[in-house]
C-alpha positions in Angstrom: 0.0 0.0 0.0 1.2 3.5 -0.9 2.6 5.5 2.0 0.4 8.4 3.1 1.3 11.7 4.7 0.3 13.7 7.8 0.9 17.4 8.5 0.4 18.0 12.2 -0.8 21.7 12.2 -2.7 21.8 15.5 -1.8 23.5 18.8 -2.5 27.0 20.0 0.8 28.7 19.1 1.1 30.3 22.5 4.8 30.9 22.1 3.9 33.2 19.2 1.2 35.2 20.9 -0.1 37.8 20.2 0.4 37.2 16.5 -1.4 33.8 16.7 -4.4 35.0 18.7 -6.5 35.1 15.5 -4.5 33.0 13.1 -3.0 29.6 13.2 0.8 29.5 13.6 1.1 27.3 10.5 -0.6 29.9 8.3 1.8 32.7 9.3 4.1 33.8 6.4 7.6 32.5 6.1 8.9 35.0 3.6 6.5 34.6 0.6 4.5 31.6 1.5 2.3 30.3 4.3 4.3 28.2 6.8 2.3 25.1 6.0 3.6 25.1 2.4 7.0 24.0 3.6 6.0 20.8 5.4 3.6 20.0 2.6 6.5 20.4 0.1 8.5 17.8 2.1 5.8 15.2 1.8 5.4 15.9 -1.9 9.1 15.6 -2.4 8.9 12.2 -0.8 6.4 11.2 -3.5 3.3 11.3 -1.2 0.0 12.4 -2.7 -2.6 11.5 -0.1 -2.1 13.8 2.9 -4.1 14.5 6.1 -3.8 18.0 7.6 -4.5 17.9 11.4 -5.8 21.2 12.7 -7.6 22.7 15.6 -11.4 22.8 15.1 -11.4 26.7 15.0 -8.6 26.9 12.5 -9.8 24.3 10.0 -11.7 26.7 7.8 -8.6 28.8 7.4 -6.6 25.9 6.2 -9.4 24.8 3.8 -9.4 28.4 2.3 -5.6 28.4 2.0 -5.1 24.9 0.6 -8.4 23.7 -0.8 -8.6 20.0 -1.6 -5.0 19.8 -3.0 -6.1 19.1 -6.6 -4.4 22.2 -7.9 -1.1 20.4 -7.0 -2.3 16.9 -8.0 -2.6 15.7 -4.4 -5.5 14.9 -2.2 -5.9 16.7 1.2 -8.0 15.4 4.0 -8.7 17.5 7.1 -8.8 16.1 10.6 -9.7 17.9 13.8 -7.5 17.8 16.9 -9.8 18.8 19.7 -7.0 19.4 22.1 -3.2 19.3 21.8 -2.5 16.1 23.6 1.0 15.3 22.2 2.5 14.5 18.8 1.8 10.8 19.1 -1.9 11.6 19.3 -1.8 12.4 15.5 -1.5 8.7 14.7 -4.7 7.9 16.7 -6.6 10.8 15.1 -5.4 9.7 11.6 -6.0 6.0 12.0 -9.1 5.8 9.7 -7.3 8.0 7.1 -4.2 5.8 7.1 -6.4 2.7 6.8 -3.4 0.3 7.3 -0.9 2.3 5.3 2.6 3.3 6.3 3.0 7.0 6.8 5.3 10.0 6.9 4.4 12.7 9.4 5.9 16.2 9.4 5.3 19.0 11.9 3.6 22.0 10.5 6.1 24.4 11.8 9.2 22.7 10.5 11.2 23.6 7.4 13.7 21.2 5.8 16.2 22.0 3.1 19.1 20.2 1.5 20.5 18.6 -1.6 19.6 14.9 -1.4 16.6 15.3 0.9 14.3 13.7 -1.6 16.5 10.6 -2.0 17.0 10.4 1.8 13.3 10.3 2.4 12.4 8.0 -0.4 15.0 5.5 0.9 13.0 5.1 4.2 11.6 1.6 4.3 7.9 0.9 4.9 8.7 -1.5 7.7 9.6 -0.2 11.2 10.3 3.4 11.8 12.8 6.0 10.4 13.7 9.3 12.0 16.3 11.9 11.3 18.9 13.3 13.7 20.2 16.8 13.3 23.0 18.5 15.2 21.8 21.5 17.2 23.4 24.0 19.6 20.5 23.7 22.1 19.6 20.0 22.3 17.8 20.4 25.6 14.8 21.9 23.7 14.2 18.7 21.8 14.0 14.9 21.9 17.7 14.0 22.1 19.4 10.9 20.6 21.6 8.9 23.0 24.3 7.0 21.1 26.4 4.2 22.5 30.2 4.0 21.9 29.6 2.2 18.6 27.2 4.9 17.3 24.1 2.8 17.9 21.0 4.5 19.4 20.4 3.6 23.0 17.5 5.9 23.8 15.7 9.1 22.7 15.1 11.4 25.7 12.6 14.2 25.6 14.0 17.6 26.6 16.7 16.3 28.9 18.4 18.6 31.4 21.8 17.0 30.5 21.6 16.0 26.8 23.6 12.8 26.0 24.5 14.2 22.5 24.0 17.3 20.4 21.7 15.4 18.0 17.9 16.2 18.1 15.2 14.2 16.5 13.7 16.4 13.8 9.9 16.8 13.2 9.8 14.3 10.4 8.8 10.7 11.1 8.4 7.7 8.8 6.5 5.0 10.6 4.9 1.7 9.5 1.3 0.6 9.5 1.4 -0.3 13.2 1.9 3.4 14.3 -1.7 4.0 15.4 -1.8 0.7 17.4 1.5 1.6 19.1 0.4 5.2 19.8 -2.6 3.9 21.7 -0.2 2.0 24.0 1.7 5.2 24.9 1.0 6.5 28.4 0.7 10.2 29.0 3.8 11.9 30.2 4.1 14.1 33.3 2.8 17.0 31.3 -0.2 15.0 30.2 0.8 14.4 26.6 1.4 11.4 24.4 5.0 12.1 23.6 6.4 11.2 20.2 9.6 10.1 21.9 7.6 7.4 23.9 6.2 6.1 20.6 9.7 6.0 19.1 11.0 4.2 22.1 8.5 1.4 21.4 10.0 1.0 17.9 13.5 1.2 19.4 12.7 -1.4 22.0 11.5 -3.7 19.2 14.7 -3.1 17.2 12.8 -1.6 14.3 13.8 2.1 14.6 16.4 3.5 12.1 18.0 6.9 12.8 19.5 8.7 9.9 21.7 11.7 10.7 21.5 14.8 8.5 24.9 16.3 7.8 26.2 19.8 7.2 24.5 20.2 3.9 21.0 20.2 5.4 19.0 22.8 7.2 16.3 22.1 9.7 14.4 25.1 11.0 11.8 25.1 13.8 9.6 28.3 13.5 8.0 28.1 16.9 9.2 31.4 18.3 9.2 35.0 17.1 13.0 34.9 16.6 13.0 31.6 14.8 10.1 32.6 12.6 12.1 35.7 11.5 15.2 33.6 11.0 13.3 31.2 8.8 11.9 34.0 6.6 15.4 35.5 6.2 16.8 32.0 5.3 14.2 31.5 2.6 14.6 35.0 1.2 18.4 34.7 1.1 18.4 31.5 -0.8 15.6 32.5 -3.1 17.3 35.8 -4.1 20.8 34.3 -4.2 19.9 31.2 -6.3 16.8 32.3 -8.1 15.1 29.1 -6.9 12.1 28.8 -4.7 12.0 26.7 -1.5 8.6 25.0 -0.9 7.0 25.9 -4.2 4.2 23.3 -4.4 3.5 24.1 -8.0 7.0 23.4 -9.1 7.2 20.1 -7.2 3.8 19.0 -8.6 4.9 19.9 -12.2 8.3 18.2 -11.9 6.6 15.1 -10.5 4.1 15.2 -13.4 1.1 15.4 -11.1 -0.1 18.6 -12.9 0.1 19.6 -16.5 1.2 22.8 -18.2 -2.3 24.2 -18.3 -2.8 23.8 -14.6 0.6 25.4 -14.0 -0.3 28.3 -16.3 -3.5 28.9 -14.3 -1.5 29.0 -11.1 0.9 31.5 -12.6 -2.0 33.7 -13.6 -3.4 33.5 -10.0 -0.2 35.0 -8.6 0.7 37.2 -11.6 1.2 40.3 -9.5 4.1 39.1 -7.5 7.5 37.3 -7.9 5.9 33.9 -6.9 3.7 34.0 -10.0 6.6 35.1 -12.1 8.7 32.2 -10.9 5.9 29.8 -11.9 5.6 31.5 -15.3 9.4 31.1 -15.8 9.0 27.4 -15.0 6.5 27.2 -17.9 8.8 29.0 -20.3 11.8 26.8 -19.4 9.8 23.6 -19.8 9.0 24.3 -23.5 
C-alpha cells in the first residue's frame, strides 16, 4: 500500500502570541508563502500524494481556504480535527481511519527542511519499522535527544533532557509503518499529560525496528515556533531565493516536476499570482519547460 502523509498543524501557538491570537501559527508567512507550504512540500518531495492535515477545530476553515482539496497540486488533502493538543503521538490515533493500514510520513507543521539529497534520503526510508532523522543543534535540551552508545548505535531518545547525551535532536519528520496507530494507543501520557512522540519512538526502538539517519552539514532544519526563529526562517528562505533564483517550498514546481499537474494547470497557477514574484517564478517554469 502506498505511503500516506500527515501534516500536524494543531496546537494553540502560545509561544507566538499575540500574532497567533486570530490566526494559526502554521498559516503565518515565512517570507513569501504560508508556513504550511514548507512541510507540505517535504511530503510531496517524498512522493506522497494522499495527505491529512490535522488542525484545531477553530482553524480548519482557514486551512481549507488556503489549501483547498489539493487538486491544484495533483494531491488529495483530508482535514482532521485535533480537539486538544495532547501530544504529537496523538496524531496517529486521530489519523487511523485516514491511514487505513498504510505506512506514513508525518511532518510537523512548523518545521522547514532544506538540502540537496533530501528527496533521496526520504524515499529510501523503508515501509517497515520506523525511520527518524537526527540533526546536530546548539541547544539540544529543547528537543528529543538521541543517546548513542560507543559504537554509534541508538540507545535511547530522551525528551527535553536537562543534560543531553548528545547534540543530535530528532527532527519533526517521522516515517512509521502501519502499526503506528496501534503503538500510539499504547503510549501512556507523560508528566505534562501528553502522548510524547519520543515514547512512541521508544516502542520502535525497543523492538529493534527504529532507524536513525543523521542529517549532515548540507542540510537545514528550522523550527519556526518562536518569534525569533520565525524571522530567521523567513530570512533564510529569502536569502536562498534571491541568491539562487530558486524557490523553497514551491508546491506548483514540485507537482509539475513530479508530473502530477500539466502545463495548463501550472499556467492557471501562474496567472493567479501574476502580480508578484511567486507568480513570475511559476511562469518562468512554464517557459523553461518548453
